C-alpha positions as a printed Julia matrix, in Angstrom:
72×3 Matrix{Float64}:
   0.21    0.15  -0.3
   3.31    2.43   0.15
   4.44    3.93  -2.86
   7.54    2.17  -4.66
   8.66   -0.11  -1.45
   6.42   -2.14   0.84
   6.57   -1.94   4.51
   8.15   -5.06   4.91
  10.84   -3.82   2.67
  11.07   -0.22   5.03
  10.77   -2.57   8.06
  13.84   -4.58   6.89
  16.04   -1.81   5.73
  15.58    0.16   9.12
  16.82   -3.23  11.21
  19.51   -3.59   9.16
  21.11    0.06   9.07
  23.31    0.51  12.2
  21.56    3.85  13.33
  18.1     2.42  13.29
  18.44   -0.76  13.91
  17.8    -0.29  17.77
  14.58    1.61  17.28
  11.44   -0.36  17.92
   9.07   -0.48  14.94
   5.6    -0.69  15.68
   3.22   -1.19  13.01
  -0.16    0.34  12.43
  -2.08   -1.18   9.45
  -5.33   -0.97   7.82
  -4.35   -4.3    5.96
  -5.64   -7.67   7.56
  -2.39   -9.22   8.38
  -2.09  -12.94   7.58
  -0.37  -15.73   9.44
   2.54  -15.46   7.01
   2.9   -11.7    7.38
   2.93  -11.69  10.85
   5.83  -14.37  10.44
   8.02  -12.54   8.3
   7.38   -9.26  10.23
   8.32  -10.92  13.73
  11.94  -10.31  13.4
  11.63   -6.97  11.93
   8.92   -5.14  14.14
   8.38   -4.81  17.74
   4.4    -4.64  17.59
   1.65   -5.26  14.84
  -1.52   -3.54  15.31
  -4.83   -3.22  12.87
  -6.4     0.06  12.76
  -9.97    0.64  13.12
 -11.98   -0.54  16.1
 -11.9     0.91  19.33
 -10.38   -2.5   21.02
  -7.63   -1.99  18.54
  -7.04    1.52  19.99
  -6.62    0.49  23.49
  -4.21   -2.12  21.72
  -2.32    0.44  20.23
  -1.74    2.61  23.57
  -0.62   -0.81  25.47
   1.79   -1.37  22.78
   3.28    1.86  22.94
   3.49    1.8   26.59
   4.86   -1.65  26.42
   7.74   -0.56  23.97
   8.23    2.65  26.42
   8.75    0.39  29.32
  11.06   -1.81  27.47
  13.48    0.74  26.14
  13.44    2.89  29.56
């Protein structure tokens, strides 16, 4: 859904570049993530949250808080 490069490619590049490799990546997507996509993202991102429902909003806030605690 991104022009020119997929989110998978962006996450991979960020994880392989020394200046960004330690920054946690949180994916917020409107796309339904398949089990295969989740497996591919697992080594590249800290968390993946699907946009849309209010329960997902709570999940986004919870993931941000979790990442903040983990990196303090």
